[in-house]
C-alpha positions in Angstrom: -217.5 241.9 -63.2 -215.2 242.0 -66.2 -212.9 238.8 -66.5 -210.0 238.7 -68.8 -210.4 235.4 -71.1 -206.6 234.9 -72.7 -207.2 234.1 -76.6 -205.7 231.1 -78.1 -202.4 232.9 -78.9 -202.0 233.6 -75.6 -203.0 230.4 -74.0 -200.9 228.6 -76.7 -197.6 229.0 -74.9 -198.5 228.3 -71.5 -200.4 225.0 -72.8 -197.3 224.1 -74.4 -195.2 224.6 -71.3 -197.8 223.1 -69.1 -197.8 219.8 -71.2 -194.1 219.6 -71.2 -193.6 219.7 -67.4 -196.5 216.9 -67.7 -195.0 214.8 -69.9 -191.9 215.1 -67.7 -193.8 214.4 -64.3 -195.3 211.4 -65.8 -191.9 210.1 -67.4 -190.3 210.5 -64.1 -193.1 208.3 -62.7 -192.9 205.9 -65.0 -189.5 205.5 -64.4 -189.7 205.0 -60.7 -192.8 202.7 -61.2 -190.1 200.6 -63.4 -188.1 199.8 -60.4 -190.6 198.5 -58.2 -189.5 194.9 -57.6 -192.8 193.3 -56.4 -195.7 191.2 -58.5 -199.0 191.2 -59.6 -201.1 187.9 -59.9 -204.2 186.7 -59.7 -205.3 184.4 -56.3 -208.5 182.8 -56.1 -209.7 185.3 -58.7 -208.4 188.3 -57.1 -205.8 191.1 -58.3 -203.0 190.2 -55.5 -200.3 192.7 -55.4 -197.3 191.3 -53.6 -194.3 194.3 -52.4 -190.9 193.3 -51.2 -189.7 195.1 -47.8 -188.7 198.4 -49.3 -189.9 200.9 -51.4 -189.1 201.7 -55.0 -188.2 205.2 -54.2 -185.8 206.6 -51.1 -187.3 207.2 -47.9 -188.7 210.7 -46.9 -188.4 213.0 -44.0 -191.1 216.0 -43.5 -191.8 218.1 -41.0 -195.1 219.0 -40.4 -196.1 222.5 -39.7 -198.3 223.3 -36.7 -201.3 225.5 -37.3 -203.0 225.4 -34.0 -203.6 223.4 -31.0 -206.5 223.6 -28.6 -206.9 221.9 -24.9 -204.2 220.9 -22.8 -203.3 222.7 -19.7 -205.8 225.6 -19.8 -208.8 227.3 -18.3 -210.5 228.0 -21.2 -214.2 225.9 -20.7 -214.4 226.2 -24.8 -211.0 224.1 -24.7 -211.8 221.5 -22.0 -212.2 217.9 -23.4 -212.9 214.6 -21.7 -212.2 212.2 -24.8 -212.0 213.1 -28.4 -212.9 210.2 -30.0 -213.4 211.1 -33.7 -212.8 214.3 -36.0 -214.5 215.7 -39.4 -214.2 218.9 -41.3 -217.2 220.0 -43.4 -217.3 221.8 -46.6 -216.3 225.3 -45.4 -213.4 223.6 -43.6 -214.7 223.8 -39.7 -213.3 221.3 -37.6 -215.6 218.9 -35.7 -214.8 217.5 -32.4 -216.7 214.4 -31.2 -216.1 214.1 -27.2 -217.6 210.7 -26.3 -217.2 211.5 -22.6 -218.9 215.1 -22.4 -221.5 213.9 -25.2 -221.1 217.2 -27.5 -219.7 218.0 -30.8 -217.2 221.2 -30.4 -217.0 223.3 -33.7 -213.8 225.3 -34.5 -212.7 227.3 -37.9 -210.0 226.0 -39.7 -207.8 228.9 -37.8 -208.5 226.6 -34.7 -211.2 229.6 -33.2 -214.1 227.9 -31.1 -217.4 228.6 -32.6 -219.9 226.4 -31.0 -221.1 223.2 -29.4 -223.7 221.2 -30.6 -225.7 217.9 -29.3 -225.7 217.1 -25.8 -226.3 214.4 -23.2 -229.4 212.7 -22.7 -231.6 210.0 -24.8 -234.1 212.9 -26.3 -233.7 214.8 -30.1 -230.1 215.8 -30.9 -228.9 213.9 -27.8 -226.8 211.1 -27.4 -224.0 208.8 -24.9 -220.8 207.6 -25.4 -220.6 208.2 -29.1 -217.7 206.7 -30.9 -217.7 208.7 -34.3 -219.1 210.6 -36.6 -219.7 211.7 -40.5 -221.4 214.3 -43.0 -224.5 212.6 -44.8 -225.0 213.3 -48.2 -227.8 216.2 -47.4 -225.1 218.0 -45.0 -226.3 216.4 -41.4 -224.0 215.9 -38.8 -224.6 212.3 -37.9 -223.6 210.8 -34.5 -223.2 207.4 -33.6 -224.0 206.2 -30.2 -222.3 203.3 -29.4 -224.8 201.3 -27.2 -227.5 200.5 -27.7 -226.7 201.6 -31.4 -228.4 204.7 -32.6 -227.8 207.5 -35.4 -228.3 210.9 -34.4 -228.8 213.7 -36.9 -227.8 217.2 -36.2 -227.6 220.2 -38.5 -224.7 222.0 -38.5 -225.8 224.7 -36.5 -226.7 221.8 -33.8 -230.6 221.6 -34.5 -232.1 218.2 -34.2 -232.7 216.5 -37.3 -234.1 212.9 -36.3 -232.4 209.8 -36.3 -230.6 207.5 -38.7 -232.4 204.4 -39.6 -229.9 201.1 -39.0 -230.3 197.6 -40.1 -232.3 195.5 -37.7 -231.0 192.0 -36.4 -232.4 188.9 -37.8 -233.5 187.8 -34.6 -233.8 191.1 -32.9 -230.6 190.8 -30.9 -228.7 193.4 -29.3 -226.8 195.3 -31.6 -223.6 197.6 -30.8 -222.8 200.6 -33.1 -218.8 200.9 -33.4 -218.1 202.9 -36.6 -218.7 204.7 -39.4 -217.8 206.6 -42.4 -219.7 208.2 -45.6 -217.3 208.9 -48.7 -217.7 208.9 -52.2 -221.5 207.8 -52.1 -220.7 205.2 -50.0 -221.8 205.2 -46.0 -220.1 202.2 -44.5 -221.2 201.0 -40.3 -219.2 198.9 -38.4 -221.7 196.8 -36.4 -221.3 194.4 -33.7 -224.4 191.8 -32.8 -224.2 189.8 -29.7 -226.3 187.1 -27.8 -226.2 184.7 -25.4 -227.0 180.9 -25.6 -228.6 179.8 -22.4 -228.6 176.1 -23.3 -225.1 176.2 -24.6 -223.8 178.9 -21.7 -221.9 180.6 -24.4 -221.8 184.3 -25.5 -221.2 185.0 -29.0 -220.3 188.5 -30.7 -220.5 189.2 -34.4 -218.6 192.6 -35.6 -218.7 193.1 -39.5 -218.5 196.4 -42.1 -221.4 197.0 -44.2 -222.4 199.4 -46.6 -226.4 200.9 -46.0 -228.8 203.5 -47.3 -230.8 206.2 -45.8 -233.9 203.4 -45.3 -231.1 201.4 -43.1 -231.0 198.8 -45.6 -228.0 196.6 -45.6 -226.9 197.0 -49.2 -223.7 194.7 -48.7 -221.6 193.4 -46.0 -217.7 193.6 -46.4 -216.0 191.4 -43.9 -216.6 190.1 -40.6 -215.2 189.0 -37.6 -216.8 186.2 -34.8 -216.3 185.3 -31.4 -217.5 183.0 -28.8 -216.8 182.7 -25.2 -217.7 179.4 -23.3 -218.8 180.7 -19.8 -217.9 177.0 -18.7 -214.3 177.7 -19.7 -213.9 181.0 -20.6 -210.9 182.5 -22.1 -209.8 185.9 -23.7 -206.9 186.5 -25.9 -205.7 189.9 -27.0 -205.4 188.5 -30.7 -208.4 186.7 -31.0 -210.2 189.6 -29.8 -208.0 192.0 -31.9 -210.8 193.5 -34.3 -210.3 195.9 -37.4 -212.7 198.7 -35.8 -210.1 201.1 -36.3 -208.2 199.6 -39.1 -210.4 200.3 -42.1 -211.0 202.9 -44.5 -213.5 204.5 -47.0 -211.7 206.2 -49.9 -212.9 209.2 -52.1 -214.4 206.4 -54.6 -216.7 204.6 -51.9 -214.3 201.4 -52.1 -213.7 200.0 -48.3 -209.7 199.2 -47.3 -209.4 197.0 -44.4 -206.7 195.4 -42.2 -208.5 192.4 -40.9 -205.3 190.4 -39.5 -203.1 190.5 -36.3 -200.2 188.8 -37.8 -200.4 189.4 -41.2 -199.3 192.3 -43.1 -202.6 192.4 -45.7 -204.8 195.3 -46.8 -208.1 194.1 -48.3 -209.9 196.4 -51.0 -213.4 196.1 -51.6 -215.7 197.7 -54.5 -218.5 199.7 -53.0 -220.7 196.3 -54.1 -219.3 194.1 -51.5 -216.8 192.2 -53.9 -212.9 191.9 -52.9 -211.0 193.6 -55.7 -207.6 193.9 -54.6 -205.3 192.3 -51.8 -202.0 194.4 -51.3 -199.2 192.7 -49.1 -196.0 193.5 -48.1 -193.1 191.2 -47.1 -192.6 192.5 -43.2 -191.0 190.7 -40.5 -193.0 190.4 -37.1 -192.0 192.3 -34.2 -191.7 191.4 -30.3 -194.1 193.6 -28.1 -192.4 195.6 -25.6 -192.5 194.4 -21.6 -194.6 197.8 -21.1 -197.0 197.3 -23.8 -197.7 193.9 -22.7 -198.2 194.5 -19.2 -200.8 197.3 -20.2 -202.8 194.8 -22.4 -202.7 192.6 -19.3 -204.2 195.3 -17.3 -207.1 196.6 -19.9 -208.0 192.7 -20.9 -208.1 191.4 -17.3 -210.4 194.4 -16.3 -212.7 193.3 -18.8 -212.5 189.4 -18.2 -213.1 189.8 -14.6 -216.8 190.5 -15.3 -216.6 186.7 -16.8 -216.1 184.1 -13.7 -212.7 181.9 -13.9 -212.1 183.8 -16.9 -208.1 183.1 -18.5 -206.5 186.0 -19.9 -204.0 185.2 -23.0 -201.4 188.2 -24.2 -199.4 187.8 -27.3 -195.7 188.4 -27.3 -195.6 189.8 -30.5 -197.5 193.3 -32.2 -199.8 193.2 -34.5 -198.0 194.0 -37.9 -200.6 197.1 -39.0 -201.5 199.3 -36.3 -203.6 201.4 -38.5 -204.3 202.5 -42.2 -205.0 205.8 -43.7 -206.5 206.4 -47.2 -205.8 209.7 -48.8 -207.7 212.0 -51.0 -205.1 211.5 -53.7 -205.8 207.8 -53.6 -202.5 207.1 -51.5 -202.4 204.4 -48.6 -200.7 205.1 -45.6 -199.7 202.3 -43.2 -198.3 202.6 -39.8 -196.9 199.3 -39.0 -195.6 198.3 -35.6 -192.1 199.3 -36.5 -192.7 202.8 -38.1 -194.7 203.2 -34.8 -192.4 202.3 -32.0 -188.6 203.4 -31.0 -189.1 206.5 -32.3 -186.5 209.4 -32.0 -188.0 212.6 -29.8 -189.9 214.7 -32.6 -191.0 212.0 -34.8 -194.9 211.0 -35.2 -194.2 207.8 -36.9 -193.0 206.2 -40.0 -195.3 205.6 -42.4 -195.3 202.9 -45.6 -197.0 204.6 -48.6 -198.6 202.9 -51.3 -199.7 204.4 -54.6 -203.1 203.7 -55.7 -202.3 200.6 -57.7 -201.1 199.1 -54.6 -197.1 199.5 -54.9 -194.8 200.4 -52.4 -193.7 203.8 -52.9 -191.4 204.6 -49.8 -191.6 205.6 -46.1 -192.3 208.9 -45.1 -191.4 210.0 -41.7 -193.5 212.6 -40.1 -192.0 215.2 -38.1 -194.0 217.1 -34.8 -195.5 216.0 -31.6 -197.4 212.7 -31.2 -197.3 209.3 -30.2 -198.6 206.7 -32.3 -199.4 204.4 -29.4 -200.8 206.8 -27.2 -202.4 209.3 -29.4 -205.0 209.1 -32.1 -204.2 210.5 -35.5 -206.8 211.5 -37.9 -206.0 212.5 -41.4 -208.5 214.7 -43.2 -207.9 216.2 -46.6 -204.9 218.4 -46.4 -204.4 218.3 -42.5 -203.5 215.7 -39.9 -204.9 216.0 -36.2 -203.3 214.4 -33.3 -205.3 213.7 -30.1 -202.8 213.5 -27.0 -203.4 211.1 -24.2 -206.4 209.5 -25.9 -205.5 205.6 -25.1 -205.3 206.5 -21.3 -208.5 208.8 -21.4 -210.6 206.4 -23.3 -209.8 203.6 -21.0 -210.2 205.8 -17.9 -213.5 206.9 -19.0 -214.6 203.2 -19.6 -213.5 202.5 -16.0 -210.2 200.5 -16.7 -208.2 201.0 -13.2 -204.6 200.2 -12.7 -203.0 201.7 -16.0 -199.2 202.7 -14.5 -197.6 204.8 -16.8 -194.2 206.4 -16.8 -195.4 209.9 -16.2 -198.9 211.4 -15.5 -200.6 212.0 -18.8 -201.4 215.9 -19.7 -204.7 217.2 -20.3 -206.2 215.9 -23.7 -205.3 218.1 -26.5 -205.9 218.7 -30.3 -203.0 219.7 -32.7 -203.7 220.4 -36.3 -200.8 219.9 -38.4 -200.4 221.2 -42.3 -199.7 218.0 -44.7 -197.2 219.2 -47.6 -195.0 218.1 -50.2 -194.1 214.4 -50.0 -196.6 214.3 -47.0 -199.6 214.7 -49.4 -199.2 212.4 -52.5 -197.3 209.0 -52.9 -194.6 210.7 -55.3 
């Protein structure tokens, strides 16, 4: 096939025009960044970016085009879901939906057409139970993460069993739970939890931590961790103490790890692939009171798990956590859903996100318009798409056997909605 290759004289005006446009963009960006009122300092040897309560650019509103949806009120078996707990996209753009209740991965085209199901329930090759997450390995395998006992099940994209991944072994051969995982930028990161019971002290303990691992299961480095202990003689469970960062961490395109560890502080920690804390991002933020309905919901959930421990007391905070979730986009921008941006939203608003540029500067808030409730639904950002899994929280709690969850209305069958991210919904600009 013959290709037309422009001559230098033909390309020169185009290049000049492109450079002029680029210069204007850079000048505009520099002018905007100059309006930033925060400060950068070194605290305990770590770069700390402290932001004011407002961004340096005007708030934006973006209506997201809906591309397709599957599930919901339908008789199509290919669109029947239990609990969709994770979503990923392969190199061809096909969409993989992990169903932790039906123990399978349903694959759809980027247009939303059903292609196949892979994986199944069991303990044999290519089988799993109660999976929580998935990712694509460097050699293009689908890695499905079974929670308990922790196991990585490998499948080819057509569903052929491809063995098991190797996990780091606990030092004391204790019980290990796998609660999440992600592979990006040449970095495979797992959220592991190890539990043990000290019979002499009558104490049960749990240590959850984020770690980078290689294909042989070697633990390369640890990013952050959280320890919890229950004294069985005087048991108490607090939702603040037991709040974890299981779904409040991300791996960026460069392999760096972003975590939100604190319940009542607006703080984002950024780690290099080697485990070193490189940056801390803060924002001036006022704590908000928790709605009575959410407090009652948490009392029911915590009470369900606490009933397994004799005479266990449950304490529920009157305040919301500052950061509900964090999303790191392919362009390096950081999208944060805080307690205010997730609640009291007008109908048709999916959430109001704080958008930070890669330097950690608070740019502006972006209000995304479409169908979705950030408190009840699961949001997954992948490339230029936003996927909404409806009725996620209620379905997940019901699948674990939690009873007594009173809602204002009967939840609809779970659906997955694919939105196109464009304009202000793509970059921090």
